[in-house]
C-alpha positions as CSV (number, residue, x, y, z in Angstrom):
1,M,42.5,80.3,149.1
2,T,45.3,78.0,148.1
3,S,48.7,78.7,149.4
4,P,51.7,79.3,147.1
5,A,53.3,76.0,148.2
6,T,50.1,74.1,147.5
7,T,49.8,75.8,144.2
8,S,53.4,75.0,143.3
9,S,52.9,71.3,144.2
10,F,49.8,71.3,142.0
11,I,51.9,72.6,139.1
12,V,54.8,70.3,139.4
13,G,53.2,67.2,140.9
14,S,53.8,63.6,139.9
15,G,53.3,62.6,136.3
16,A,52.0,59.2,137.5
17,D,49.4,60.9,139.6
18,W,48.3,63.0,136.6
19,A,48.0,60.0,134.4
20,A,45.9,58.2,137.0
21,A,43.7,61.2,137.4
22,I,42.8,61.5,133.8
23,E,42.1,57.7,133.6
24,S,39.5,57.8,136.3
25,D,36.2,59.5,135.8
26,D,35.9,60.0,139.5
27,E,39.3,61.6,139.7
28,L,38.7,63.7,136.6
29,E,35.6,65.1,138.4
30,A,38.1,66.4,140.9
31,I,40.4,68.2,138.4
32,E,39.1,71.6,139.4
33,T,40.6,74.3,141.5
34,D,39.4,77.6,142.9
35,A,40.2,80.8,141.0
36,L,42.9,82.8,142.7
37,V,41.8,86.1,144.3
38,N,43.7,89.3,144.3
39,N,42.5,91.9,146.8
40,G,39.2,90.2,147.1
41,E,38.5,90.1,143.3
42,S,38.6,87.0,141.1
43,V,41.5,87.3,138.7
44,G,41.1,84.1,136.7
45,Q,41.4,80.4,136.7
46,F,44.2,77.9,136.6
47,W,44.5,74.8,134.5
48,G,47.9,73.1,134.7
49,G,49.6,69.9,133.7
50,G,50.2,68.3,137.1
51,T,48.3,66.3,139.7
52,S,44.8,67.1,140.8
53,L,43.7,68.6,144.1
54,P,40.5,67.3,145.8
55,M,37.6,69.5,144.7
56,R,36.7,71.8,147.6
57,Q,33.2,72.2,148.6
58,R,31.7,75.3,147.0
59,K,30.9,78.1,149.4
60,S,28.5,80.9,148.8
61,Q,29.6,84.0,147.0
62,Q,28.7,86.0,150.1
63,Q,31.2,84.0,152.2
64,R,34.2,84.3,149.9
65,S,35.1,85.8,146.6
66,T,36.6,82.7,144.9
67,V,34.6,81.0,142.2
68,T,34.9,77.3,141.1
69,V,35.6,76.6,137.4
70,G,37.2,73.8,135.5
71,V,36.6,70.7,133.4
72,A,34.2,69.1,135.8
73,D,32.0,72.2,136.2
74,V,28.5,70.7,135.9
75,D,26.4,73.2,137.8
76,L,23.2,73.6,135.8
77,T,21.9,76.6,137.6
78,G,23.8,79.2,135.6
79,G,25.7,80.7,138.4
80,Q,28.4,83.3,138.2
81,D,31.2,80.9,137.5
82,G,30.6,81.0,133.8
83,A,32.7,81.3,130.8
84,E,33.4,84.9,131.5
85,H,35.7,83.9,134.4
86,Q,37.5,81.2,132.4
87,Y,39.3,83.5,130.0
88,A,40.7,87.0,130.1
89,D,40.1,89.5,127.4
90,F,42.0,88.8,124.2
91,D,42.6,85.2,125.1
92,T,42.2,82.2,122.7
93,I,39.9,79.5,124.0
94,D,41.1,76.0,124.7
95,W,38.8,73.9,122.4
96,L,39.7,70.6,123.9
97,R,39.2,71.7,127.5
98,D,35.8,73.3,126.7
99,I,34.6,70.3,124.8
100,G,35.7,68.1,127.7
101,R,33.8,70.3,130.1
102,H,30.7,69.9,127.9
103,R,31.1,66.1,127.8
104,R,31.5,66.0,131.6
105,R,28.4,68.2,132.0
106,N,26.4,66.0,129.6
107,R,27.3,62.9,131.5
108,E,26.2,64.6,134.7
109,V,22.9,65.5,133.1
110,Q,22.4,61.9,132.0
111,R,23.3,60.7,135.5
112,R,20.7,63.0,137.1
113,R,18.1,61.9,134.5
114,R,18.3,58.3,135.9
115,V,18.0,59.5,139.5
116,N,14.6,61.2,139.7
117,Y,11.8,62.9,137.9
118,R,13.4,66.3,138.3
119,G,16.5,65.1,136.6
120,R,14.4,63.8,133.7
121,L,12.9,67.2,133.3
122,A,16.3,68.9,133.4
123,A,17.6,66.5,130.8
124,A,14.6,67.1,128.5
125,F,15.1,70.9,128.7
126,D,18.8,70.5,128.1
127,S,18.1,68.5,124.9
128,V,15.9,71.2,123.4
129,S,17.8,74.2,124.8
130,G,19.9,74.5,121.6
131,W,16.8,74.8,119.4
132,L,15.1,77.2,121.9
133,C,18.3,79.3,122.1
134,V,18.7,79.7,118.3
135,G,14.9,80.3,117.9
136,L,15.0,83.2,120.4
137,I,18.1,84.5,118.6
138,A,16.3,84.5,115.3
139,V,13.3,86.3,116.7
140,A,15.4,89.0,118.3
141,A,17.6,89.4,115.2
142,G,14.5,89.7,113.0
143,L,12.9,92.3,115.2
144,V,16.2,94.3,115.3
145,A,16.5,94.2,111.5
146,G,12.9,95.3,111.0
147,V,13.4,98.3,113.3
148,V,16.7,99.2,111.6
149,D,15.2,98.9,108.1
150,I,12.2,101.1,108.9
151,G,14.3,103.7,110.7
152,T,16.9,103.8,107.9
153,N,14.2,104.4,105.2
154,W,12.6,107.2,107.2
155,M,15.8,109.0,108.1
156,S,17.2,108.7,104.6
157,D,14.2,110.5,103.2
158,L,14.4,113.1,106.0
159,R,17.3,114.7,104.3
160,S,15.1,115.8,101.4
161,G,11.9,116.6,103.1
162,I,9.1,115.4,105.4
163,C,5.5,114.1,105.3
164,V,3.5,116.9,106.9
165,E,0.4,114.9,107.5
166,A,2.3,112.0,109.2
167,F,6.0,112.9,109.9
168,W,6.7,109.2,110.8
169,F,6.1,108.2,107.2
170,N,8.9,108.1,104.7
171,K,8.4,109.4,101.2
172,E,7.0,106.2,99.7
173,Q,4.6,105.6,102.6
174,C,3.5,109.2,102.5
175,C,2.6,109.1,98.8
176,W,0.8,105.7,99.3
177,S,-1.4,107.3,101.9
178,A,-2.1,110.1,99.4
179,N,-2.9,107.6,96.6
180,D,0.0,109.1,94.5
181,T,1.9,106.1,93.3
182,G,3.8,107.8,90.5
183,F,6.5,110.0,91.9
184,D,10.2,110.4,91.6
185,D,13.0,112.2,93.4
186,E,12.2,115.6,92.0
187,Q,8.4,115.5,91.9
188,A,6.9,113.8,94.9
189,C,3.2,113.6,95.9
190,A,1.2,116.5,97.3
191,Q,1.6,115.3,100.9
192,W,5.4,115.3,100.7
193,Y,7.1,118.6,101.3
194,T,10.7,119.4,100.6
195,W,12.6,121.6,103.0
196,A,12.6,124.4,100.5
197,E,8.8,124.1,100.2
198,L,8.4,124.2,104.0
199,V,10.2,127.6,104.2
200,G,8.0,129.0,101.5
201,N,10.1,128.6,98.3
202,K,8.0,126.4,96.0
203,N,9.8,127.4,92.9
204,K,12.3,125.2,91.1
205,D,14.8,128.1,90.5
206,A,18.5,128.3,91.5
207,G,17.6,129.5,95.0
208,A,15.4,126.5,95.8
209,Y,18.2,124.2,94.5
210,I,20.8,125.9,96.6
211,L,18.6,125.6,99.7
212,R,18.0,121.9,99.1
213,Y,21.7,121.5,98.5
214,V,22.6,123.2,101.8
215,L,20.0,121.3,103.8
216,Y,21.1,118.0,102.2
217,V,24.7,118.6,103.4
218,F,23.5,119.8,106.8
219,W,21.4,116.7,107.5
220,S,24.2,114.4,106.3
221,L,26.7,116.1,108.6
222,L,24.3,116.0,111.6
223,F,23.5,112.2,111.1
224,A,27.2,111.4,110.7
225,L,28.2,113.5,113.8
226,L,25.6,111.7,115.9
227,A,26.7,108.3,114.8
228,A,30.4,109.1,115.4
229,M,29.7,110.5,118.9
230,L,27.6,107.6,119.9
231,V,30.2,105.2,118.9
232,R,33.0,107.1,120.6
233,M,31.3,107.7,123.9
234,F,29.3,104.6,124.5
235,A,30.5,101.6,122.3
236,P,33.8,101.9,120.5
237,Y,33.4,98.3,119.3
238,A,30.2,99.4,117.3
239,C,32.3,100.9,114.5
240,G,33.0,99.2,111.2
241,S,31.5,96.2,109.7
242,G,32.2,93.7,112.4
243,I,32.6,90.7,110.1
244,P,36.4,90.4,110.5
245,E,36.0,90.4,114.3
246,I,33.1,87.9,114.1
247,K,35.3,85.6,112.0
248,T,38.0,85.9,114.6
249,I,35.6,85.4,117.6
250,L,34.2,82.3,115.9
251,S,37.7,80.9,115.5
252,G,38.0,81.0,119.3
253,F,39.3,84.5,120.2
254,I,37.8,86.4,123.2
255,I,36.9,90.1,122.8
256,R,35.0,91.2,125.8
257,G,32.2,93.6,125.1
258,Y,32.3,93.2,121.3
259,L,29.0,91.2,121.4
260,G,27.5,93.1,124.4
261,K,24.3,94.9,125.0
262,W,25.7,98.4,124.5
263,T,27.4,97.4,121.3
264,L,24.1,96.1,120.0
265,L,22.2,99.2,120.9
266,I,24.7,101.7,119.6
267,K,25.3,99.6,116.4
268,S,21.6,99.5,115.7
269,V,21.1,103.3,116.1
270,G,24.5,104.2,114.6
271,I,23.9,102.2,111.4
272,M,20.6,104.0,110.8
273,L,22.4,107.3,111.3
274,S,25.4,106.5,109.1
275,V,23.4,105.0,106.2
276,S,21.0,108.0,106.4
277,S,23.9,110.4,106.2
278,G,24.5,109.4,102.6
279,L,27.9,107.8,103.3
280,S,29.0,105.1,100.8
281,L,28.2,102.2,103.1
282,G,25.5,99.6,103.8
283,K,23.8,98.1,106.8
284,E,23.9,94.5,105.6
285,G,27.4,93.7,107.0
286,P,26.7,95.2,110.4
287,M,23.5,93.1,110.6
288,V,25.8,90.1,111.0
289,H,27.4,91.8,113.9
290,M,24.1,92.8,115.4
291,A,22.7,89.3,115.1
292,S,25.8,87.9,116.7
293,C,25.3,90.3,119.6
294,C,21.7,88.9,120.0
295,G,23.2,85.4,119.9
296,N,25.8,86.2,122.6
297,I,23.2,87.9,124.9
298,I,20.6,85.2,124.6
299,A,23.2,82.4,125.0
300,H,23.9,83.6,128.5
301,L,20.3,82.6,129.4
302,F,21.3,79.0,128.8
303,P,24.2,77.7,131.0
304,K,25.0,75.1,128.4
305,Y,26.2,77.8,126.1
306,G,26.7,80.9,128.3
307,R,29.3,79.1,130.4
308,N,31.2,77.3,127.7
309,E,32.9,79.3,125.0
310,A,33.3,76.4,122.6
311,K,29.6,75.6,122.7
312,K,28.7,79.3,122.4
313,R,30.5,79.3,119.1
314,E,27.9,77.0,117.7
315,V,25.0,79.4,118.5
316,L,27.1,82.3,117.3
317,S,27.5,80.6,113.9
318,A,23.7,80.2,113.7
319,A,23.4,83.9,114.6
320,A,25.8,84.9,111.9
321,A,23.7,83.0,109.4
322,A,20.6,84.8,110.7
323,G,22.4,88.1,110.2
324,V,22.8,87.5,106.4
325,S,19.2,86.1,106.3
326,I,17.7,89.3,107.7
327,A,20.1,91.6,105.8
328,F,19.2,90.3,102.3
329,G,16.1,88.2,102.9
330,A,18.3,85.2,102.0
331,P,17.9,82.3,104.5
332,L,19.9,79.7,102.5
333,G,22.5,82.3,101.6
334,G,22.9,83.1,105.2
335,V,23.6,79.4,106.1
336,L,26.1,79.1,103.3
337,F,27.7,82.4,104.3
338,S,28.2,81.2,107.9
339,L,29.6,77.9,106.5
340,E,31.9,79.4,103.9
341,E,33.0,82.7,105.4
342,A,32.2,83.2,109.0
343,S,32.4,79.9,111.0
344,Y,35.6,78.1,112.0
345,Y,34.0,75.1,113.7
346,F,30.8,74.0,111.9
347,P,29.5,70.5,112.9
348,L,26.4,69.0,111.4
349,K,24.1,70.0,114.2
350,T,25.2,73.6,113.8
351,L,24.3,73.4,110.2
352,W,20.7,72.3,111.1
353,R,20.4,74.9,113.8
354,S,21.8,77.6,111.5
355,F,19.2,76.6,108.9
356,F,16.4,76.8,111.5
357,C,17.7,80.2,112.8
358,S,17.8,81.7,109.3
359,M,14.3,80.4,108.6
360,V,12.8,81.9,111.7
361,A,14.7,85.2,111.3
362,A,13.4,85.6,107.8
363,S,9.9,84.7,108.9
364,V,10.0,87.4,111.6
365,L,11.3,89.9,109.1
366,K,8.5,89.0,106.7
367,L,6.0,89.6,109.5
368,V,7.5,93.0,110.2
369,N,7.5,93.8,106.4
370,P,9.9,96.7,106.5
371,F,10.0,97.1,102.7
372,G,6.2,97.5,102.5
373,N,5.7,95.0,99.7
374,D,4.8,91.3,99.3
375,H,8.4,90.2,98.8
376,L,10.9,89.4,101.5
377,V,13.8,90.5,99.3
378,L,14.7,94.1,98.5
379,F,15.6,93.8,94.8
380,Y,12.9,91.5,93.5
381,I,13.1,91.2,89.7
382,E,10.6,89.8,87.1
383,Y,12.6,89.1,84.0
384,N,10.8,87.2,81.3
385,S,13.7,87.0,78.9
386,T,16.3,84.2,78.9
387,W,20.0,84.5,78.3
388,S,22.1,83.1,75.4
389,V,25.2,81.0,75.4
390,L,26.8,83.8,73.3
391,E,26.5,86.1,76.3
392,I,29.0,84.0,78.4
393,G,31.8,86.2,77.0
394,P,30.3,89.4,78.4
395,F,29.6,87.6,81.7
396,I,33.3,86.6,81.9
397,L,34.2,90.2,81.2
398,L,32.1,91.4,84.0
399,G,33.8,88.8,86.3
400,I,37.2,90.1,85.3
401,V,36.1,93.7,86.0
402,G,34.8,92.6,89.3
403,G,38.0,90.8,90.2
404,V,40.2,93.7,89.2
405,F,38.0,96.1,91.1
406,G,38.0,93.9,94.2
407,A,41.8,93.5,94.3
408,A,42.4,97.2,93.7
409,F,39.8,98.2,96.3
410,I,41.3,95.9,98.9
411,R,44.9,97.2,98.4
412,A,43.7,100.8,98.5
413,N,41.4,100.4,101.5
414,V,44.0,98.5,103.5
415,W,46.6,101.2,102.8
416,V,44.2,103.9,104.0
417,C,43.2,101.9,107.1
418,R,46.9,101.4,107.9
419,Q,47.5,105.1,107.7
420,R,44.4,105.6,109.9
421,K,45.6,103.0,112.4
422,F,49.3,103.9,112.7
423,G,49.4,107.5,111.5
424,R,48.0,110.9,112.6
425,L,44.8,110.3,110.8
426,G,43.5,108.0,113.5
427,Q,43.9,110.6,116.2
428,F,40.9,112.6,115.0
429,P,38.2,110.0,114.3
430,V,35.2,112.3,114.6
431,A,36.8,115.0,112.4
432,E,37.6,112.3,109.8
433,V,34.0,111.2,109.8
434,L,32.7,114.7,109.3
435,A,35.3,115.4,106.5
436,V,34.4,112.2,104.6
437,T,30.7,113.0,105.0
438,C,31.1,116.6,103.9
439,V,33.0,115.6,100.7
440,T,30.6,112.8,100.0
441,A,27.5,115.0,100.4
442,L,29.0,117.9,98.3
443,L,29.9,115.6,95.4
444,A,26.9,113.3,95.6
445,F,24.0,115.9,95.5
446,P,24.5,117.1,91.9
447,N,24.3,113.6,90.4
448,P,20.8,112.0,91.0
449,Y,22.3,108.5,90.9
450,T,24.7,109.3,93.8
451,R,22.2,111.5,95.6
452,M,19.6,108.7,96.0
453,N,19.9,105.9,98.6
454,T,22.3,103.2,97.4
455,S,19.7,100.5,97.8
456,Q,17.3,102.5,95.6
457,L,20.1,102.9,93.0
458,I,20.7,99.1,92.9
459,K,17.0,98.4,92.6
460,L,16.7,100.9,89.8
461,L,19.7,99.4,87.9
462,F,18.3,95.9,88.3
463,S,14.8,96.8,87.1
464,K,13.5,96.4,83.6
465,C,11.8,99.2,81.6
466,G,8.1,99.2,81.2
467,P,5.5,101.6,79.7
468,E,5.0,103.3,83.0
469,D,8.7,104.1,83.5
470,V,9.7,107.7,82.8
471,N,13.3,107.8,84.1
472,E,16.3,108.4,81.9
473,L,17.3,104.7,81.9
474,C,14.1,103.9,80.0
475,D,14.2,106.7,77.4
476,Y,13.9,104.5,74.3
477,K,12.7,105.7,70.9
478,R,9.5,103.7,70.7
479,N,6.5,104.3,68.6
480,T,2.9,103.0,69.0
481,T,3.8,99.8,67.2
482,N,6.8,99.0,69.5
483,D,6.4,96.2,72.0
484,F,7.8,97.3,75.3
485,S,9.1,93.8,75.9
486,G,11.5,94.1,73.0
487,S,14.6,96.3,72.3
488,A,14.5,99.7,70.8
489,P,17.1,102.5,69.9
490,A,18.2,104.6,72.8
491,G,17.0,108.1,73.3
492,P,18.9,111.1,74.6
493,G,18.0,110.3,78.2
494,I,19.9,107.0,78.1
495,Y,23.1,108.6,76.8
496,S,22.8,111.2,79.6
497,A,22.2,108.5,82.1
498,M,25.3,106.6,80.9
499,W,27.5,109.6,81.5
500,K,26.1,110.1,85.0
501,L,26.5,106.5,85.8
502,L,30.1,106.5,84.7
503,L,30.7,109.5,87.0
504,A,28.9,107.6,89.8
505,F,31.0,104.6,89.2
506,G,34.3,106.4,89.8
507,F,32.8,108.4,92.7
508,K,31.5,105.3,94.5
509,I,34.9,103.5,94.2
510,I,36.9,106.4,95.6
511,V,34.6,107.4,98.5
512,T,34.1,103.8,99.5
513,I,37.8,103.3,99.8
514,F,38.0,106.1,102.4
515,T,34.6,105.4,104.0
516,F,35.0,101.7,104.9
517,G,36.9,101.7,108.2
518,I,36.0,105.1,109.6
519,K,34.6,105.2,113.2
520,V,30.9,104.7,112.4
521,P,29.0,101.4,111.7
522,S,29.6,100.6,108.1
523,G,29.1,97.7,105.7
524,L,30.6,96.9,102.4
525,F,28.0,94.7,100.7
526,I,25.7,97.4,99.3
527,P,28.5,99.7,98.0
528,S,30.2,96.8,96.2
529,L,26.9,95.7,94.7
530,A,26.3,99.3,93.5
531,V,29.7,99.6,91.8
532,G,29.2,96.3,90.0
533,A,25.6,97.1,89.1
534,I,26.7,100.4,87.5
535,A,29.4,98.6,85.4
536,G,27.0,95.9,84.4
537,R,24.2,98.3,83.4
538,V,26.5,100.4,81.3
539,L,27.9,97.3,79.5
540,G,24.4,95.9,79.1
541,N,23.1,99.1,77.5
542,L,26.1,99.3,75.2
543,L,25.7,95.8,74.0
544,E,21.9,96.3,73.6
545,Q,22.4,99.3,71.3
546,V,25.0,97.3,69.2
547,A,22.5,94.5,68.9
548,V,19.6,96.8,68.0
549,S,21.7,98.3,65.2
550,N,22.7,94.9,63.8
551,M,19.7,92.7,64.4
552,E,20.0,91.0,61.1
553,A,23.7,90.4,61.4
554,F,25.5,87.4,62.9
555,P,25.5,86.6,65.8
556,F,22.7,89.0,67.0
557,R,20.0,87.4,64.8
558,L,20.5,84.2,66.8
559,F,19.0,85.7,70.0
560,C,17.2,88.8,69.0
561,R,13.6,87.7,68.9
562,V,10.3,89.5,68.6
563,G,8.8,90.3,72.0
564,Q,12.1,89.9,73.9
565,P,15.0,92.3,74.4
566,C,18.1,91.4,72.6
567,I,20.2,92.2,75.7
568,N,18.7,92.4,79.2
569,S,20.6,95.3,80.7
570,G,19.1,94.7,84.1
571,L,20.5,91.1,84.1
572,Y,23.9,92.5,83.3
573,A,23.6,94.9,86.3
574,M,22.8,91.9,88.5
575,I,25.8,89.9,87.1
576,G,28.1,92.9,87.6
577,A,26.9,93.3,91.2
578,A,27.7,89.7,92.0
579,A,31.1,90.0,90.3
580,A,32.1,93.1,92.3
581,L,31.0,91.7,95.6
582,G,32.8,88.4,94.8
583,G,36.0,90.3,94.0
584,V,35.9,92.2,97.3
585,T,34.9,89.3,99.6
586,R,36.0,86.3,97.6
587,M,32.7,84.5,98.3
588,T,31.5,82.0,95.7
589,L,28.8,79.5,96.8
590,S,27.2,81.8,99.4
591,L,27.4,84.7,97.0
592,V,25.5,82.9,94.3
593,A,22.9,81.8,96.8
594,I,22.5,85.3,98.2
595,M,22.1,86.9,94.7
596,L,19.5,84.3,93.7
597,E,17.5,84.9,96.8
598,L,18.1,88.6,96.7
599,T,16.6,89.0,93.3
600,G,14.5,85.9,92.7
601,G,16.2,85.3,89.4
602,L,16.6,81.5,89.7
603,Q,17.0,81.0,85.9
604,Y,20.2,83.0,86.0
605,I,22.2,80.7,88.2
606,V,24.8,79.8,85.6
607,P,25.7,83.5,84.7
608,L,26.0,84.2,88.4
609,M,28.3,81.2,88.9
610,I,30.4,82.3,85.9
611,A,30.8,85.8,87.3
612,A,31.5,84.6,90.9
613,V,34.2,82.1,89.9
614,T,35.8,84.5,87.4
615,S,36.0,87.4,89.9
616,K,37.4,85.1,92.6
617,C,40.1,83.7,90.3
618,V,41.1,87.1,89.0
619,G,41.1,88.7,92.4
620,E,43.2,86.0,94.0
621,A,45.7,86.3,91.1
622,I,46.3,89.9,92.3
623,T,45.7,89.7,96.0
624,K,45.4,86.4,97.8
625,H,42.9,87.3,100.5
626,G,39.6,89.0,100.6
627,I,38.8,92.3,102.4
628,Y,37.8,90.7,105.7
629,E,40.9,88.5,105.9
630,E,43.1,91.5,105.1
631,H,41.5,93.5,107.9
632,V,42.0,90.6,110.3
633,R,45.7,90.7,109.4
634,L,45.8,94.5,109.7
635,N,44.4,94.4,113.2
636,G,46.7,91.6,114.3
637,Y,44.0,89.2,115.4
638,P,45.1,85.6,116.0
639,F,43.2,84.1,113.2
640,L,44.4,80.9,111.4
641,D,42.5,80.7,108.2
642,N,41.4,77.1,107.6
643,K,41.3,77.7,103.9
644,D,45.0,78.6,103.7
645,E,47.5,76.0,102.5
646,F,50.6,75.6,104.7
647,T,53.7,74.1,103.2
648,H,56.0,74.1,106.3
649,T,58.5,71.3,106.4
650,T,59.7,71.9,109.9
651,I,59.5,68.9,112.2
652,A,59.0,68.9,116.0
653,A,62.7,68.1,116.7
654,D,63.8,71.2,114.9
655,I,61.8,73.3,117.4
656,M,62.1,71.3,120.6
657,R,65.9,70.7,120.3
658,P,67.8,74.0,120.4
659,R,70.4,74.5,117.7
660,P,74.0,75.2,118.5
661,G,74.4,78.7,119.9
662,E,70.8,79.0,120.9
663,P,69.7,79.3,124.5
664,A,68.4,76.2,126.3
665,L,64.8,75.3,126.1
666,K,62.6,76.8,128.9
667,L,61.3,73.9,130.9
668,L,59.3,73.2,134.1
669,Y,60.4,70.2,136.2
670,Q,57.7,68.4,138.0
671,D,59.5,67.6,141.3
672,S,62.4,69.9,141.8
673,M,61.4,73.5,141.4
674,T,60.6,76.2,144.0
675,V,58.2,79.1,143.7
676,E,61.1,81.4,143.3
677,A,62.5,79.4,140.4
678,V,59.1,79.5,138.7
679,E,58.8,83.3,139.2
680,R,62.3,83.8,137.8
681,L,61.4,81.6,134.8
682,L,58.3,83.8,134.1
683,T,60.3,87.0,134.5
684,N,63.2,86.0,132.2
685,S,61.2,84.4,129.3
686,D,59.0,85.8,126.6
687,V,57.4,82.6,125.4
688,N,53.7,81.8,125.8
689,G,54.0,78.5,127.5
690,F,56.3,75.9,129.0
691,P,56.6,72.1,128.6
692,I,56.6,70.2,131.9
693,V,59.2,67.3,132.1
694,V,60.1,64.8,134.7
695,S,63.4,66.3,135.8
696,E,66.5,68.1,134.7
697,H,68.0,64.8,133.6
698,S,64.9,63.2,132.2
699,H,63.1,65.3,129.6
700,Y,60.2,62.9,129.4
701,L,57.2,65.1,128.6
702,V,54.5,65.2,131.3
703,G,52.3,68.1,130.2
704,F,52.2,71.8,129.2
705,V,51.2,75.0,130.9
706,T,50.6,78.4,129.5
707,K,52.4,81.4,130.8
708,Q,49.2,83.2,131.8
709,E,47.8,80.2,133.8
710,L,51.2,79.7,135.5
711,A,51.3,83.3,136.5
712,L,47.8,83.2,138.0
713,A,48.7,80.1,140.0
């Protein structure tokens, strides 16, 4: 253990010695000191701005409790002196120091490579360790996503009934096994039993409806209660989306346990329960968090990343890309999401590794095949119609609606979350989850479009109508001469569906405002897509009926052709979904890529771009930041957005030279301070760090030391 006097001399040593130390590679190798120990436990590590002490020979952990860390840490064995001992919880990493440590480590690897055969093997493994690390992350994330998707589909259908012959099948799989491919929410196949049928009530009277209603609410409350209790008891960090925290962590902030094993386990189970409870949330955002947990856990298997926080951010960026890839089946969209939204430091090699990680994760998800079809994406579309230039106006209108919705949602949700964080509402998290779930279930069940799973609703709104469709959205007045690929007058079912969708539109907006931020795992992508898809489908059907009634009039005769619908309402649902999601998150490039891969509609790239740009511009005219940035600010995380524009005109002299009447600048002198003076300086100041100067009379800057590191020393 270093003595206080020795430590003090280390802090305030000669500036010439310090300059000489950093000029010499051999001396820089020695800029390393033992972590101080308090009552036999390591309390941290010191990095100061003075001279260097000779590096002490490392002793075994059994002989003493100190651990050796620092710039010159080049141990390749992955010992216990890793990154977890460099920073305390809620610290911000020192990028320059960690990058310097990596460079020193790399030089040591190259030196050993020239020494012997073992060194060459170690160097070869080190060169491929990055690709191996992100590959393992992709495999783990893909498997986790497959399990979550399968579990969510099964538990969501469990609220309505069960497959008696094979209880582990969801409704769709159950009816596939019975060769009943045509079924809906009310009339399933013979193998699928509702809970009312299981208790002996096979009628469709009021009693059976009430029984299904009660059991629907019961299962919803049970799933939500389990999710909230798991989060509260085992992993408090598993609640919410996780994307605001991931953005902050990637910018260099340390949150211990946020990417740990328990968080991954509870988040995976909790998101299945919370989605299955019928709450207005999605599992896609939390998948970014779960993939990042996989990245953090696997990174510790590689000392190159596990013991260097700056290097770990590179694999975490790739993991975030894999999270979007497995969430939507959108590998390119995942890479662009990590580049545009999540990552703070994104060098070129991270781009390639993110690309590789997304590709492998999507391949693993395809192998698991959680959706049970031949497509990787969830909302695959097969539109044969094109779009007209005259439709740019409605596309812009949908972009405006999406931007206004996004800005209004952000303001309302942040206000609710602020009351939850600082008011009495946050003192009863489990009760709040149950209250929101109860209200959601009671109001959602009467409307079939809010009762069904949100992903199923989006898929329904995106789909086109064919001769086999019997739902209300496809109730057109067709006769035997009508071609199903063209437009036709609307029947009573469509008008009924429009009113139900408008009610669902308002319902989804209100409940999502109160749901996002409660203490269960919750994502925002799917609810935002649902709100926009409803608005787009309603507008598309309205324009379609106007066009059908005026096919011979201008301008409808220009794009109403035989064999093609005048207006593709499914396309409008897709554009509206992109606009709403863009208004909430303010994504542009990554949003368009995700929507293209999500639906497979490559020919609609221009309408998607129009909607994304319009929603972003309108949203930023009302509220400057997206939902994730607002939650970062609400939680007080030290995140400096690299997309912000700063117009400060203050110069360094205005800060470093106190104005008249202000107290003198807090300084450390390199050669004339005692330990008592340093302790007094720490006690009487509230700043985060101190400049080190030559003397009281010569304020020539020697270095800088943070308050925390000075206190540890």
